[in-house]
C-alpha positions as MATLAB code, in Angstrom:
seq = 'MLSAISLLGQIAMLLAKRLKSVDFDGALDGRGAACVSLTRLYYLLVELKSLTAYISERAKFAIEHNNPVLFAFVLRNTKRRIRDGANDFAETFHSLEQTLDKFVPDMAGALSAVASWKVNLLQRICESTVFEQDAEHLEVRKLKYLKPNERLLNLDVDAYANQLKNAGVRPRAERLEWPDTLLYSGSLDNTFSTAELGFVDIEQLKELSSMLDQHRQVLDRGILALKDYIKNTCTVDQVLYEQVEIAPEAFG';
ca = [
     208.540  341.224    4.003;
     206.435  342.856    1.229;
     208.701  345.701    1.671;
     211.927  343.857    0.271;
     209.953  342.055   -2.525;
     212.102  343.838   -5.061;
     215.448  343.370   -3.335;
     215.134  339.800   -2.999;
     213.955  339.632   -6.310;
     217.338  341.338   -7.587;
     219.212  338.840   -5.375;
     217.367  335.859   -7.192;
     218.742  337.311  -10.109;
     222.012  337.683   -8.632;
     222.552  333.973   -8.466;
     220.587  332.592  -11.565;
     223.500  335.047  -13.679;
     226.092  334.326  -11.744;
     225.980  330.506  -11.035;
     225.651  329.949  -15.051;
     229.174  330.253  -14.965;
     229.820  327.532  -12.303;
     230.704  324.218  -12.817;
     229.605  321.569  -10.216;
     230.683  318.498  -11.966;
     233.692  318.333  -10.153;
     231.602  318.463   -6.781;
     228.266  316.209   -6.915;
     227.596  316.784   -3.590;
     228.026  320.549   -3.647;
     225.805  320.661   -6.915;
     223.037  318.559   -5.020;
     223.366  321.298   -1.818;
     223.453  324.286   -3.926;
     220.204  323.090   -6.212;
     217.900  322.028   -3.224;
     218.972  325.616   -1.545;
     218.004  327.098   -4.519;
     214.588  325.311   -4.793;
     214.109  326.372   -0.935;
     214.621  329.813   -2.591;
     212.288  329.486   -5.453;
     209.245  328.676   -3.113;
     209.927  331.044   -0.460;
     210.106  333.638   -3.368;
     206.655  331.769   -4.850;
     205.190  332.342   -1.699;
     205.906  335.704   -1.394;
     204.867  336.774   -4.824;
     201.479  335.105   -4.053;
     200.945  336.861   -0.611;
     201.498  339.861   -2.736;
     199.439  339.162   -5.886;
     196.589  338.470   -3.296;
     197.212  341.504   -1.223;
     197.302  343.861   -4.229;
     194.071  342.521   -5.507;
     192.213  342.653   -2.445;
     193.548  346.175   -2.320;
     192.251  346.919   -5.964;
     188.884  345.596   -4.789;
     188.614  347.927   -1.792;
     189.365  350.324   -3.903;
     186.938  350.063   -6.675;
     184.372  349.862   -3.750;
     185.572  353.276   -2.421;
     185.865  351.591    0.513;
     189.448  350.823    2.279;
     187.848  349.510    5.288;
     187.317  346.200    3.601;
     191.243  345.985    3.170;
     190.882  345.942    6.940;
     189.984  342.648    7.087;
     192.832  340.840    4.485;
     195.500  342.227    6.577;
     193.749  340.669    9.715;
     193.902  337.017    7.870;
     197.250  337.585    6.301;
     199.082  339.745    9.108;
     200.873  336.570   10.263;
     202.196  335.454    6.527;
     203.144  339.153    6.054;
     205.315  339.378    9.298;
     206.901  335.799    9.348;
     209.409  334.524    6.847;
     212.366  336.368    7.599;
     214.260  333.514    9.251;
     212.946  331.344    6.558;
     214.906  333.570    3.657;
     217.597  334.012    6.505;
     218.267  330.002    6.919;
     218.062  329.338    3.493;
     220.760  332.276    2.418;
     222.931  330.818    4.732;
     222.738  327.158    3.829;
     222.847  328.056   -0.112;
     226.677  330.468    0.967;
     227.766  327.425    2.924;
     227.717  325.567   -0.011;
     229.052  328.365   -2.237;
     231.392  329.020   -0.093;
     233.245  325.550   -0.126;
     233.178  324.926   -3.724;
     233.022  328.343   -5.450;
     234.020  330.849   -3.064;
     234.070  333.614   -5.612;
     230.338  333.074   -6.212;
     230.083  333.618   -2.507;
     231.658  336.679   -2.343;
     229.318  337.892   -4.458;
     226.308  336.878   -2.675;
     227.724  338.104    0.857;
     228.799  341.365   -0.897;
     224.963  342.099   -1.559;
     223.508  340.089    0.918;
     225.108  340.849    4.255;
     222.161  342.564    5.627;
     219.794  339.443    5.183;
     219.207  338.499    8.486;
     219.482  341.770    9.844;
     217.277  344.114    7.666;
     214.669  341.627    6.840;
     214.038  340.858   10.548;
     213.890  344.810   10.946;
     211.715  345.073    8.091;
     209.202  342.695    9.917;
     209.629  344.337   13.404;
     208.664  347.886   11.917;
     205.449  346.300   10.292;
     202.552  347.120   13.067;
     198.921  345.924   13.226;
     197.147  348.126   15.463;
     193.954  345.950   16.021;
     190.868  346.656   17.915;
     190.318  346.118   21.789;
     188.540  342.793   20.584;
     191.454  342.024   18.106;
     188.694  341.522   15.132;
     189.880  344.195   12.642;
     192.928  346.106   11.594;
     192.889  349.573   12.541;
     195.663  350.782   11.077;
     198.770  349.076    9.450;
     202.332  350.657   10.052;
     205.026  349.772    7.498;
     208.268  350.765    5.870;
     207.576  351.870    1.954;
     210.271  351.361   -0.257;
     211.964  353.933   -2.147;
     211.274  354.156   -6.223;
     214.771  353.903   -6.806;
     215.108  349.871   -5.448;
     213.132  349.252   -8.510;
     216.444  349.951  -11.222;
     218.921  348.804   -8.524;
     221.250  346.440  -10.478;
     222.936  344.209   -7.637;
     224.563  341.968  -10.387;
     226.358  345.152  -11.138;
     227.313  346.397   -7.644;
     228.714  343.035   -7.010;
     230.732  343.739   -9.603;
     231.732  347.514   -8.524;
     232.601  346.156   -5.015;
     235.101  343.787   -6.427;
     236.762  346.468   -8.497;
     236.824  349.198   -6.078;
     237.200  347.252   -2.802;
     234.748  346.634   -0.044;
     236.390  348.813    2.808;
     236.591  351.887    0.857;
     233.383  352.267   -0.677;
     231.526  351.599    2.652;
     233.164  353.940    4.570;
     231.763  356.574    2.482;
     228.521  355.384    3.523;
     227.283  355.961   -0.167;
     223.989  354.554   -1.513;
     223.465  351.583   -2.179;
     226.683  350.468    0.245;
     224.442  351.837    2.931;
     221.679  349.281    2.095;
     223.337  346.444    0.884;
     226.706  346.264    2.509;
     225.617  348.108    5.835;
     221.978  347.159    6.279;
     220.898  350.215    6.973;
     217.314  351.495    6.160;
     217.877  355.138    5.906;
     217.536  356.464    2.567;
     216.159  353.652    1.376;
     212.850  352.998    3.274;
     210.462  355.566    4.874;
     207.676  354.748    7.411;
     204.294  354.810    5.950;
     200.787  354.502    7.744;
     197.476  353.336    6.377;
     194.452  353.862    8.384;
     191.658  353.048    6.196;
     190.028  356.364    5.550;
     191.940  357.912    2.917;
     191.340  355.661   -0.279;
     194.680  357.102   -1.828;
     196.991  355.924    0.827;
     195.612  352.329   -0.037;
     196.324  353.404   -3.982;
     199.726  354.222   -3.015;
     200.068  350.783   -1.541;
     198.615  349.042   -4.501;
     200.443  350.402   -6.519;
     203.980  349.870   -4.540;
     202.759  345.954   -4.358;
     202.385  346.251   -8.216;
     205.764  347.696   -9.056;
     208.325  345.986   -7.135;
     206.041  342.541   -7.715;
     206.990  342.579  -11.054;
     211.077  342.996  -10.054;
     210.404  339.778   -8.012;
     208.711  337.906  -10.811;
     211.705  338.221  -13.051;
     214.216  337.017  -10.413;
     211.556  334.275   -9.934;
     211.524  333.539  -13.372;
     215.464  333.613  -13.597;
     215.723  331.169  -11.098;
     213.105  328.829  -12.225;
     214.949  328.515  -15.295;
     218.499  328.015  -13.892;
     217.255  325.191  -11.796;
     215.484  323.614  -14.460;
     218.089  323.742  -16.840;
     221.229  322.786  -14.315;
     219.497  320.124  -11.614;
     218.338  316.800  -11.841;
     215.025  315.505  -10.000;
     217.248  313.812   -7.332;
     219.543  316.510   -7.045;
     216.618  318.859   -5.984;
     215.750  316.340   -3.628;
     219.311  316.437   -2.429;
     219.114  315.561    1.537;
     222.521  316.274    3.029;
     221.927  319.962    3.636;
     223.885  321.795    6.690;
     221.709  323.953    8.047;
     222.570  325.989   11.303;
     219.630  327.452   12.849;
     221.571  328.663   16.034;
     222.845  331.530   13.566;
     219.507  333.150   13.740;
     219.524  333.379   17.649;
];
């Protein structure tokens, strides 16, 4: 999940921006379902932010002490949280799409255009994160992960959704251009590259720490935008709305 933090932040910003123009007043059930799904997404993003901040801080601690092995114990204690979460995000996006498709299909189309990868891509990123441990499984010896390309930091998914609407989805997708390959097709190519952290070279740890800090800034902006939208749009009753449709069988 750490490799996708800025991308998830961009999705949150898209939702917050586009939903400002949506009028749910004539569909109270739609507003309640949307508010509770957005709140679920907000807390998933906050948890991801908290995890990223903790890992980044402990990486800096190991760098300051010039001892990358210190970071190995951090990964041992956080590996479950790093690898889990893809299904939670996928279920929440699915719940939100169901509501939007029913009441505001234009918004559902925009979300689908930039997040058609949401199940497959997030799951593949998690599966690509490998923790090699010692025989007693007490210490992580090596971390293999996907390093996100820096151009993800400048990706404007809102502008991309507009381009798809104006140019048409299929012609762009058939050209296999970036970011279509990522957002429409869900391909990892040209967006992520394999990387390893062996807890020997301090420079490798610095690279991971820097990546987390850069991409977390985008996540922070997405969380803030989503928080402001929920605060200014939803009532407590709508945030605590109970009649939310969830279809877990859609995620295997």
